PAKEVO-863099 format. One record per residue (C-alpha): residue in one letter; residue number from 0; y, x, z. Coordinates in steps of 0.1 Angstrom, whole numbers, plus 5000, padded with zeros to 4 digits. Last residue first. Layout:
(r "A", NUM, (Y, X, Z))
...
This chain:
(r "R", 306, (5325, 4749, 7924))
(r "R", 305, (5355, 4739, 7896))
(r "V", 304, (5384, 4733, 7899))
(r "K", 303, (5410, 4715, 7880))
(r "S", 302, (5444, 4717, 7895))
(r "T", 301, (5469, 4683, 7900))
(r "F", 300, (5500, 4675, 7903))
(r "L", 299, (5520, 4651, 7923))
(r "G", 298, (5489, 4635, 7934))
(r "E", 297, (5452, 4625, 7929))
(r "P", 296, (5458, 4591, 7944))
(r "R", 295, (5486, 4578, 7920))
(r "L", 294, (5484, 4543, 7924))
(r "M", 293, (5468, 4538, 7955))
(r "L", 292, (5487, 4571, 7966))
(r "I", 291, (5522, 4559, 7959))
(r "V", 290, (5516, 4531, 7982))
(r "I", 289, (5503, 4549, 8009))
(r "I", 288, (5538, 4579, 8001))
(r "A", 287, (5561, 4547, 8005))
(r "M", 286, (5545, 4538, 8033))
(r "L", 285, (5544, 4574, 8053))
(r "T", 284, (5578, 4572, 8041))
(r "V", 283, (5587, 4533, 8054))
(r "V", 282, (5566, 4545, 8087))
(r "K", 281, (5585, 4582, 8096))
(r "G", 280, (5621, 4560, 8092))
(r "M", 279, (5605, 4529, 8117))
(r "A", 278, (5606, 4557, 8139))
(r "E", 277, (5636, 4573, 8136))
(r "T", 276, (5655, 4544, 8140))
(r "M", 275, (5673, 4530, 8109))
(r "F", 274, (5698, 4533, 8091))
(r "F", 273, (5701, 4570, 8095))
(r "T", 272, (5668, 4572, 8102))
(r "L", 271, (5664, 4565, 8067))
(r "I", 270, (5683, 4592, 8054))
(r "S", 269, (5661, 4624, 8068))
(r "Q", 268, (5628, 4605, 8063))
(r "A", 267, (5639, 4599, 8027))
(r "Q", 266, (5648, 4643, 8023))
(r "A", 265, (5623, 4653, 8045))
(r "I", 264, (5593, 4635, 8020))
(r "S", 263, (5609, 4636, 7989))
(r "F", 262, (5614, 4680, 7991))
(r "A", 261, (5582, 4683, 8010))
(r "S", 260, (5564, 4667, 7974))
(r "L", 259, (5589, 4681, 7949))
(r "V", 258, (5579, 4718, 7965))
(r "T", 257, (5539, 4710, 7976))
(r "G", 256, (5540, 4697, 7931))
(r "I", 255, (5555, 4726, 7920))
(r "V", 254, (5532, 4752, 7938))
(r "S", 253, (5501, 4728, 7930))
(r "A", 252, (5473, 4735, 7948))
(r "A", 251, (5456, 4701, 7957))
(r "G", 250, (5484, 4677, 7954))
(r "G", 249, (5522, 4669, 7959))
(r "F", 248, (5510, 4639, 7977))
(r "V", 247, (5478, 4661, 8000))
(r "V", 246, (5500, 4689, 8003))
(r "V", 245, (5529, 4672, 8018))
(r "L", 244, (5513, 4646, 8035))
(r "F", 243, (5487, 4677, 8057))
(r "T", 242, (5522, 4688, 8066))
(r "D", 241, (5540, 4659, 8079))
(r "V", 240, (5507, 4657, 8101))
(r "I", 239, (5506, 4691, 8109))
(r "Y", 238, (5541, 4690, 8121))
(r "L", 237, (5544, 4679, 8158))
(r "S", 236, (5511, 4705, 8161))
(r "G", 235, (5535, 4734, 8162))
(r "S", 234, (5555, 4723, 8184))
(r "T", 233, (5527, 4717, 8211))
(r "P", 232, (5530, 4752, 8229))
(r "G", 231, (5566, 4748, 8231))
(r "T", 230, (5597, 4761, 8213))
(r "S", 229, (5633, 4753, 8207))
(r "A", 228, (5652, 4736, 8173))
(r "I", 227, (5666, 4752, 8145))
(r "T", 226, (5672, 4789, 8144))
(r "T", 225, (5630, 4791, 8163))
(r "F", 224, (5613, 4771, 8133))
(r "T", 223, (5624, 4804, 8112))
(r "A", 222, (5605, 4815, 8129))
(r "G", 221, (5581, 4791, 8135))
(r "A", 220, (5579, 4787, 8092))
(r "I", 219, (5570, 4827, 8087))
(r "G", 218, (5539, 4824, 8108))
(r "A", 217, (5530, 4800, 8086))
(r "I", 216, (5529, 4818, 8061))
(r "G", 215, (5510, 4843, 8078))
(r "C", 214, (5486, 4818, 8082))
(r "G", 213, (5480, 4810, 8044))
(r "V", 212, (5487, 4846, 8045))
(r "A", 211, (5453, 4848, 8065))
(r "F", 210, (5433, 4824, 8042))
(r "T", 209, (5437, 4835, 8012))
(r "I", 208, (5428, 4880, 8028))
(r "R", 207, (5395, 4861, 8045))
(r "D", 206, (5389, 4841, 8014))
(r "V", 205, (5389, 4867, 7988))
(r "K", 204, (5371, 4892, 8006))
(r "K", 203, (5343, 4866, 8009))
(r "T", 202, (5355, 4859, 7967))
(r "N", 201, (5341, 4899, 7961))
(r "I", 200, (5348, 4896, 7923))
(r "G", 199, (5321, 4913, 7904))
(r "V", 198, (5325, 4892, 7871))
(r "A", 197, (5299, 4868, 7886))
(r "G", 196, (5309, 4866, 7916))
(r "A", 195, (5338, 4854, 7895))
(r "M", 194, (5310, 4827, 7879))
(r "V", 193, (5297, 4812, 7912))
(r "R", 192, (5333, 4807, 7926))
(r "N", 191, (5344, 4785, 7899))
(r "Q", 190, (5381, 4778, 7895))
(r "T", 189, (5395, 4785, 7933))
(r "T", 188, (5375, 4822, 7929))
(r "A", 187, (5400, 4819, 7892))
(r "R", 186, (5429, 4819, 7913))
(r "V", 185, (5420, 4834, 7938))
(r "K", 184, (5410, 4866, 7911))
(r "L", 183, (5442, 4864, 7896))
(r "G", 182, (5465, 4866, 7929))
(r "W", 181, (5448, 4896, 7937))
(r "S", 180, (5452, 4915, 7901))
(r "T", 179, (5495, 4900, 7908))
(r "R", 178, (5517, 4873, 7889))
(r "Y", 177, (5500, 4839, 7891))
(r "L", 176, (5496, 4839, 7932))
(r "F", 175, (5514, 4864, 7942))
(r "L", 174, (5545, 4855, 7918))
(r "V", 173, (5538, 4818, 7928))
(r "V", 172, (5546, 4837, 7962))
(r "A", 171, (5567, 4852, 7968))
(r "I", 170, (5594, 4824, 7953))
(r "T", 169, (5584, 4804, 7977))
(r "V", 168, (5583, 4829, 8006))
(r "I", 167, (5626, 4835, 7991))
(r "I", 166, (5632, 4800, 7985))
(r "S", 165, (5623, 4788, 8023))
(r "I", 164, (5641, 4818, 8033))
(r "G", 163, (5670, 4803, 8019))
(r "M", 162, (5665, 4771, 8037))
(r "V", 161, (5659, 4785, 8065))
(r "F", 160, (5694, 4812, 8061))
(r "L", 159, (5714, 4784, 8050))
(r "G", 158, (5701, 4759, 8083))
(r "N", 157, (5715, 4783, 8107))
(r "L", 156, (5745, 4783, 8087))
(r "P", 155, (5746, 4751, 8100))
(r "I", 154, (5773, 4724, 8074))
(r "D", 153, (5799, 4701, 8084))
(r "I", 152, (5816, 4681, 8064))
(r "D", 151, (5852, 4662, 8072))
(r "P", 150, (5875, 4695, 8067))
(r "T", 149, (5858, 4701, 8035))
(r "P", 148, (5833, 4732, 8024))
(r "K", 147, (5828, 4736, 8064))
(r "W", 146, (5806, 4759, 8066))
(r "S", 145, (5792, 4759, 8103))
(r "G", 144, (5787, 4787, 8138))
(r "M", 143, (5756, 4806, 8143))
(r "L", 142, (5732, 4823, 8127))
(r "W", 141, (5763, 4857, 8125))
(r "D", 140, (5757, 4858, 8158))
(r "P", 139, (5722, 4872, 8162))
(r "L", 138, (5698, 4842, 8179))
(r "T", 137, (5680, 4843, 8214))
(r "A", 136, (5654, 4823, 8213))
(r "S", 135, (5647, 4786, 8229))
(r "V", 134, (5621, 4779, 8250))
(r "E", 133, (5597, 4748, 8258))
(r "R", 132, (5585, 4746, 8294))
(r "A", 131, (5544, 4746, 8293))
(r "G", 130, (5543, 4783, 8300))
(r "F", 129, (5549, 4818, 8279))
(r "T", 128, (5513, 4824, 8283))
(r "S", 127, (5496, 4795, 8300))
(r "R", 126, (5503, 4776, 8281))
(r "F", 125, (5505, 4796, 8247))
(r "I", 124, (5465, 4794, 8252))
(r "Q", 123, (5465, 4762, 8262))
(r "Q", 122, (5476, 4751, 8224))
(r "M", 121, (5460, 4774, 8212))
(r "I", 120, (5422, 4765, 8226))
(r "L", 119, (5434, 4731, 8213))
(r "S", 118, (5437, 4739, 8185))
(r "L", 117, (5406, 4765, 8186))
(r "G", 116, (5394, 4720, 8186))
(r "W", 115, (5409, 4716, 8157))
(r "T", 114, (5401, 4749, 8134))
(r "A", 113, (5366, 4736, 8142))
(r "L", 112, (5365, 4697, 8135))
(r "L", 111, (5381, 4699, 8104))
(r "T", 110, (5360, 4725, 8091))
(r "D", 109, (5334, 4710, 8104))
(r "L", 108, (5341, 4681, 8082))
(r "P", 107, (5354, 4698, 8042))
(r "R", 106, (5316, 4719, 8052))
(r "K", 105, (5316, 4738, 8018))
(r "Y", 104, (5329, 4770, 8038))
(r "L", 103, (5318, 4766, 8074))
(r "H", 102, (5309, 4804, 8081))
(r "R", 101, (5337, 4818, 8070))
(r "I", 100, (5359, 4796, 8090))
(r "L", 99, (5350, 4807, 8127))
(r "A", 98, (5346, 4845, 8132))
(r "F", 97, (5362, 4860, 8099))
(r "E", 96, (5385, 4832, 8087))
(r "V", 95, (5398, 4837, 8126))
(r "L", 94, (5403, 4875, 8126))
(r "Y", 93, (5425, 4871, 8095))
(r "G", 92, (5446, 4845, 8107))
(r "I", 91, (5448, 4862, 8132))
(r "A", 90, (5460, 4890, 8117))
(r "F", 89, (5479, 4872, 8096))
(r "A", 88, (5503, 4847, 8121))
(r "I", 87, (5506, 4887, 8137))
(r "A", 86, (5522, 4897, 8103))
(r "F", 85, (5541, 4872, 8094))
(r "A", 84, (5560, 4876, 8129))
(r "A", 83, (5566, 4905, 8130))
(r "F", 82, (5580, 4901, 8089))
(r "I", 81, (5603, 4875, 8110))
(r "A", 80, (5609, 4901, 8137))
(r "I", 79, (5624, 4920, 8114))
(r "V", 78, (5648, 4899, 8102))
(r "F", 77, (5656, 4884, 8138))
(r "Y", 76, (5661, 4920, 8154))
(r "Y", 75, (5700, 4930, 8133))
(r "P", 74, (5726, 4912, 8151))
(r "M", 73, (5710, 4922, 8183))
(r "L", 72, (5701, 4955, 8182))
(r "A", 71, (5730, 4974, 8204))
(r "P", 70, (5707, 4950, 8227))
(r "F", 69, (5676, 4970, 8228))
(r "Y", 68, (5663, 4971, 8259))
(r "Q", 67, (5670, 4931, 8275))
(r "E", 66, (5678, 4917, 8245))
(r "T", 65, (5656, 4937, 8220))
(r "V", 64, (5624, 4918, 8244))
(r "Q", 63, (5635, 4893, 8249))
(r "S", 62, (5646, 4879, 8215))
(r "C", 61, (5613, 4901, 8199))
(r "L", 60, (5592, 4878, 8224))
(r "Y", 59, (5612, 4841, 8213))
(r "I", 58, (5610, 4855, 8180))
(r "T", 57, (5566, 4862, 8185))
(r "Y", 56, (5566, 4831, 8198))
(r "A", 55, (5579, 4807, 8169))
(r "G", 54, (5558, 4835, 8143))
(r "I", 53, (5527, 4816, 8172))
(r "T", 52, (5535, 4777, 8170))
(r "M", 51, (5533, 4783, 8131))
(r "F", 50, (5497, 4792, 8138))
(r "E", 49, (5490, 4765, 8160))
(r "G", 48, (5500, 4741, 8133))
(r "H", 47, (5482, 4752, 8109))
(r "A", 46, (5451, 4747, 8134))
(r "M", 45, (5437, 4716, 8117))
(r "N", 44, (5427, 4735, 8085))
(r "I", 43, (5407, 4715, 8066))
(r "V", 42, (5390, 4745, 8041))
(r "G", 41, (5383, 4733, 8006))
(r "M", 40, (5398, 4770, 7997))
(r "Q", 39, (5425, 4768, 7977))
(r "G", 38, (5439, 4737, 7979))
(r "F", 37, (5433, 4729, 8020))
(r "I", 36, (5442, 4770, 8029))
(r "I", 35, (5468, 4774, 7998))
(r "A", 34, (5484, 4745, 8005))
(r "L", 33, (5482, 4751, 8045))
(r "G", 32, (5505, 4777, 8040))
(r "L", 31, (5528, 4763, 8015))
(r "A", 30, (5527, 4731, 8035))
(r "M", 29, (5538, 4752, 8067))
(r "L", 28, (5569, 4769, 8044))
(r "L", 27, (5575, 4737, 8029))
(r "L", 26, (5578, 4714, 8063))
(r "V", 25, (5605, 4735, 8076))
(r "S", 24, (5627, 4747, 8040))
(r "F", 23, (5623, 4705, 8039))
(r "L", 22, (5634, 4697, 8079))
(r "S", 21, (5663, 4719, 8068))
(r "L", 20, (5670, 4700, 8038))
(r "G", 19, (5667, 4663, 8053))
(r "S", 18, (5694, 4682, 8080))
(r "F", 17, (5712, 4686, 8044))
(r "G", 16, (5715, 4653, 8032))
(r "Q", 15, (5724, 4642, 8066))
(r "M", 14, (5754, 4669, 8065))
(r "V", 13, (5754, 4651, 8034))
(r "L", 12, (5754, 4609, 8045))
(r "I", 11, (5779, 4618, 8064))
(r "S", 10, (5805, 4630, 8043))
(r "W", 9, (5800, 4603, 8024))
(r "L", 8, (5800, 4574, 8047))
(r "E", 7, (5837, 4590, 8060))
(r "T", 6, (5855, 4591, 8024))
(r "L", 5, (5835, 4553, 8018))
(r "S", 4, (5853, 4544, 8053))
(r "Y", 3, (5827, 4535, 8073))
(r "G", 2, (5831, 4507, 8107))
(r "D", 1, (5810, 4485, 8088))
(r "M", 0, (5790, 4499, 8062))
């Protein structure tokens, strides 16, 4: 490109690529939760972004309380707050499944409309509670600054932290689904609900916990989101379309497909926005996904499911 030396261009591309990895980490955490809810349960949860916002506001509240009343704990509060974000999003997801979702199984359009209405209600609750302005959590000192592998490349420490969290959560989800008795029940219910119930699996309880776990992972996504951006009532809704694209493109109920899809979309958007506007970068990415889905409607990976 005119005006850039090869070294400068390489440094810019590396930093743009790492910016894509930060976006990839947030999208992956969001998509993992949605893949569990949509892929395993067939529920179109349009309020998934609001559970991300719950996690983000949990971090904000924890930072405010710690800074005001327990300043000596500021270097340590963030890790504890991530667990709190998961727990609160999990608990609210559990209540939502019990009060609303369980009445709408096998009616995907109804789940879409109901959760869309729920998302609007939750956004108004956030707006009434925290105000319309965006807020930012006070981050620990060890999340500030950057790592310089070369004099021309700056990699933010908070981006490295977000990547680390996404790797840990991905491994935890894989172990949860494929190395635990509960994961076996989830997969059995997904493959054949009637037979799973016949052998004594409480499929209603499986659905409730599965939905809550998906919401809890979205809460973790919100917690990591606070390290790279401020939080507002509609922060989660900005990611919901990209998250659905990741899940559909990767293949419903496929963890590997979710990871590869999130990486592809995040990197494509990040690198394309360097060469063109952000809007055009998203348009080109979306068009490429549409073309691929026309050729392969089932996504990158598929799971055979019998209802």
